[in-house]
C-alpha positions in Angstrom: 168.1 -1.4 55.6 165.7 -2.6 58.3 164.7 -6.1 58.8 162.6 -7.9 61.5 161.9 -11.2 62.9 158.3 -12.0 64.0 158.4 -13.5 67.5 155.1 -14.6 69.0 157.2 -17.0 71.3 157.1 -15.7 74.9 159.9 -18.0 75.8 162.6 -15.6 74.6 163.6 -17.5 71.5 164.1 -14.2 69.6 166.2 -12.9 72.3 168.4 -15.9 72.4 168.6 -15.8 68.7 169.6 -12.1 68.8 172.2 -12.7 71.7 173.9 -15.6 69.6 174.0 -13.1 66.4 175.6 -10.3 68.3 178.2 -12.9 69.7 179.2 -14.2 66.4 179.2 -10.8 64.8 181.2 -9.4 67.4 183.6 -12.2 67.2 184.0 -11.8 63.4 185.1 -7.9 64.5 181.7 -6.1 63.5 180.9 -2.9 65.6 177.5 -3.3 67.3 175.2 -1.2 68.6 171.7 -1.6 70.2 170.8 -4.1 72.8 169.8 -7.6 73.4 167.7 -9.1 76.3 168.4 -11.8 78.5 165.7 -13.3 80.7 166.5 -14.9 83.9 164.1 -17.5 85.2 163.0 -17.0 89.1 161.0 -19.9 89.6 157.5 -21.0 88.4 155.6 -18.4 90.7 157.6 -15.5 89.8 158.3 -13.5 86.6 161.6 -13.6 85.0 164.1 -10.9 85.5 164.9 -9.1 82.3 168.3 -7.7 81.5 169.5 -5.6 78.6 173.1 -6.1 77.4 174.1 -2.9 75.6 176.2 -3.9 72.6 179.3 -2.3 71.8 180.0 -0.7 75.2 181.5 -3.1 77.4 179.1 -2.0 80.5 177.1 -4.1 82.9 173.6 -5.5 81.7 171.0 -3.2 82.6 168.0 -4.7 84.6 164.9 -3.6 83.2 162.3 -5.3 85.0 161.1 -4.3 88.6 160.2 -7.3 91.1 156.6 -6.6 91.8 156.2 -9.7 94.1 154.1 -13.0 93.5 150.7 -12.6 91.5 151.3 -9.0 90.6 150.0 -8.1 87.3 151.1 -4.5 86.6 153.8 -3.5 84.2 157.0 -4.6 85.5 159.2 -2.4 83.2 161.5 -0.2 84.7 161.1 2.6 82.1 164.0 4.7 83.7 166.4 1.5 83.3 165.2 1.1 79.6 165.8 4.9 79.3 169.4 4.3 80.7 170.0 1.3 78.2 169.0 3.2 75.2 171.0 6.3 76.0 174.1 4.1 76.2 173.1 2.3 72.9 173.0 5.8 71.3 176.7 6.7 72.6 177.7 3.6 71.1 175.8 4.5 67.7 177.3 7.9 67.9 180.9 6.4 67.8 179.8 4.3 64.7 178.6 1.1 64.3 178.5 -1.5 61.3 175.0 -2.8 62.6 172.1 -2.1 65.2 170.5 -5.0 66.7 167.5 -4.1 69.0 165.7 -6.7 71.1 162.4 -5.7 70.2 159.8 -3.3 68.8 157.5 -3.4 72.0 155.1 -1.5 73.6 157.5 1.4 74.5 158.2 1.5 70.7 154.8 1.3 69.7 153.9 4.3 71.7 156.8 6.5 70.7 159.5 6.0 73.3 161.9 3.0 73.9 164.5 2.5 71.2 162.5 4.0 68.3 164.5 7.2 68.1 167.8 5.2 68.0 166.3 2.9 65.1 165.3 6.0 63.2 168.9 7.6 63.7 170.5 4.5 62.7 168.3 4.4 59.5 169.1 7.9 59.0 172.8 7.4 58.9 172.4 4.1 56.7 173.4 1.9 59.5 171.3 -1.5 58.9 169.0 -2.5 61.9 167.9 -6.0 62.9 164.8 -6.3 65.2 162.1 -8.5 66.6 158.7 -7.7 66.4 155.7 -9.6 68.3 152.5 -9.9 66.4 150.4 -7.6 68.6 153.0 -4.8 67.7 153.2 -5.5 64.0 150.6 -2.4 63.1 152.7 0.0 64.9 155.7 -1.3 63.6 154.5 -1.2 60.0 153.1 2.5 60.9 156.5 3.3 61.9 158.5 1.6 59.1 156.3 1.8 56.3 157.7 -0.5 53.3 161.3 -0.1 54.5 161.3 -3.2 56.7 162.0 -6.6 55.5 160.7 -9.8 57.1 163.0 -12.5 57.7 163.0 -16.0 58.7 164.9 -16.5 62.0 167.2 -19.1 60.3 168.1 -16.2 57.7 168.9 -13.4 60.2 172.4 -14.0 60.8 173.3 -14.1 56.9 171.2 -10.8 56.3 173.1 -9.1 59.3 176.5 -10.1 57.7 175.5 -9.0 54.1 173.6 -5.8 55.3 176.8 -4.9 57.7 179.1 -5.4 54.6 177.2 -3.6 52.1 174.5 -1.4 54.3 173.5 0.7 51.1 172.5 -2.7 49.1 
């Protein structure tokens, strides 16, 4: 089972939604794997800092953004830090999870990296996955997921997660 929320909002609304869902489901006793993103505003002249909280491992957040300075236009993603977060999430999944939440199917996943293998492994194990997809990566996501992916309205995501985690085959 694979469901996604389309998120064109650059303000981080999907990240906030997924962090809230993860917090609620963990409090309900579900075993989670994956990662949720938290953005930290650095002021009007700076891009935000991006941290990934790896679900289910209890470790510190991983800063996946690099500070390139004011006015920089290059890619701020620290691919090594992202790989570290993916590795930690994979270890959690190996230990067993009821649900995987991935903050987004982004450029790294579209190009074959990032959380792509973790998503595939979770699905192969029968573990449901919830992910956010930006419209600009929808075609790459569809190429990856085929007809396995179910679109969700943001307000339906929590209920889907509960149902999928309790009945992963259905």
